[in-house]
C-alpha positions in Angstrom: 84.8 95.3 88.1 87.7 93.7 86.5 86.7 90.9 84.0 89.1 88.0 84.2 89.9 85.5 81.7 89.0 82.2 83.3 88.0 78.6 82.9 84.5 77.7 84.2 85.3 74.3 85.5 88.0 72.9 88.0 91.3 72.1 86.2 92.0 68.3 86.0 95.1 66.3 85.4 95.4 67.5 81.7 96.8 70.7 83.2 100.3 69.0 83.2 100.1 68.7 79.4 99.2 72.4 78.9 101.8 73.7 81.4 104.5 71.6 79.5 103.5 73.2 76.2 103.8 76.8 77.5 107.3 78.4 76.5 109.2 80.0 79.1 110.1 83.6 79.1 113.8 84.2 77.8 114.8 86.2 80.8 117.7 84.7 82.9 115.8 85.5 86.1 112.5 84.1 85.0 110.5 82.0 87.4 107.0 80.6 86.4 104.6 79.7 89.3 101.3 78.2 89.0 99.3 78.7 92.4 96.1 76.8 93.2 93.7 78.9 94.9 90.2 77.6 96.4 87.7 80.4 96.0 84.4 79.5 98.0 82.1 81.1 100.2 83.7 79.7 103.4 87.3 80.4 102.4 86.5 83.9 101.4 84.8 84.8 104.7 87.6 82.9 106.7 90.1 85.2 104.8 88.3 88.3 105.4 87.9 87.6 109.0 91.8 86.8 109.5 92.7 90.2 107.9 90.2 92.0 110.1 91.7 90.3 113.1 95.1 91.1 112.0 94.5 94.8 111.6 91.7 95.5 114.1 90.3 98.8 113.6 90.6 100.9 110.5 92.9 103.9 111.3 95.2 106.4 109.4 98.2 104.1 110.0 96.9 101.0 108.7 93.9 101.9 106.2 96.3 101.6 103.0 97.4 98.0 104.0 94.1 97.0 105.2 92.6 98.1 102.1 95.0 96.4 99.8 94.6 93.1 101.6 90.6 93.4 101.4 91.0 94.3 97.8 92.8 91.0 97.0 89.9 89.1 98.4 87.5 91.3 96.4 89.4 90.3 93.2 89.0 86.5 94.2 85.2 87.3 94.8 84.9 89.0 91.4 86.3 85.6 89.8 83.9 83.5 92.0 81.0 85.6 90.8 82.1 85.6 87.2 82.5 81.8 87.0 79.0 81.2 88.9 77.5 83.8 86.4 78.8 82.0 83.5 77.7 78.7 84.9 74.2 79.9 85.8 73.5 82.8 83.5 70.8 84.6 85.5 68.3 86.3 83.3 68.5 90.1 83.6 71.4 90.2 85.9 75.0 91.6 85.9 76.2 89.1 88.7 75.5 85.7 90.0 73.2 85.0 92.9 76.2 83.3 94.5 78.4 86.3 94.1 75.9 88.7 95.1 75.1 86.9 98.4 78.9 86.6 99.2 79.2 90.4 98.7 76.2 91.1 100.8 77.9 89.1 103.7 81.3 90.8 103.1 79.6 94.4 103.1 78.1 93.4 106.3 81.4 92.1 107.9 83.3 95.3 106.5 80.5 97.6 108.3 81.4 96.1 111.5 85.1 97.2 111.4 85.8 99.6 114.2 86.6 103.1 112.9 89.8 104.4 114.3 89.5 107.6 112.3 90.2 106.2 108.8 89.6 108.5 106.1 88.5 106.4 103.1 88.7 102.6 104.3 86.2 100.6 104.4 83.6 103.4 103.5 84.5 103.9 99.9 85.0 100.2 99.3 81.6 99.5 101.0 79.8 102.1 98.7 81.5 100.8 95.7 80.5 97.0 96.3 77.0 98.1 97.2 76.6 100.1 94.0 78.3 97.5 91.7 76.2 94.7 93.2 72.9 96.6 93.7 72.9 96.3 97.4 71.9 99.7 97.9 68.8 99.1 96.1 67.7 96.1 98.4 64.8 97.2 100.6 63.9 94.9 103.5 60.4 95.2 104.7 
C-alpha cells in the first residue's frame, strides 16, 4: 500500500493563502491544477459500479484498462483509510475500521465481475486486497 502525504481534516478557505504562496515551476508549458476530490463510502462504491458497468465482464481485451481504472479507486480508498486511521488510531491495527469495511465491500463487488477469460484481473487484485486488509483471515460462523 502506498503511504500518501495528507492532511487529516477538510481544507478550509485558508487554502487560498497557501496556494498563492507556492511558486510555479519555471517551465513555459507549466499548468498547476488543484482538483477537489470527495472520498467517502458512497462515492467510492458508485465509482466502482460505474467502471464495472462500463466494462461489463473482465476479458483479455479490457482487463488492463479495467484494472487501471479500479486501481485508481483503490488509491483513493488508501487515502480514505489512512485519514480515518490517523483520526481514530485503532489499537493494534494497520488499517482503519472504515477503510477495512469499505475494502470488504469493494472485494465483494469485484468477486461478482463476470469472468470473460481474463488472466489476472480481478483475481490478483482481490488476493492483494484481502491479504493487505486481513480479509482472508475473517471467518464467519
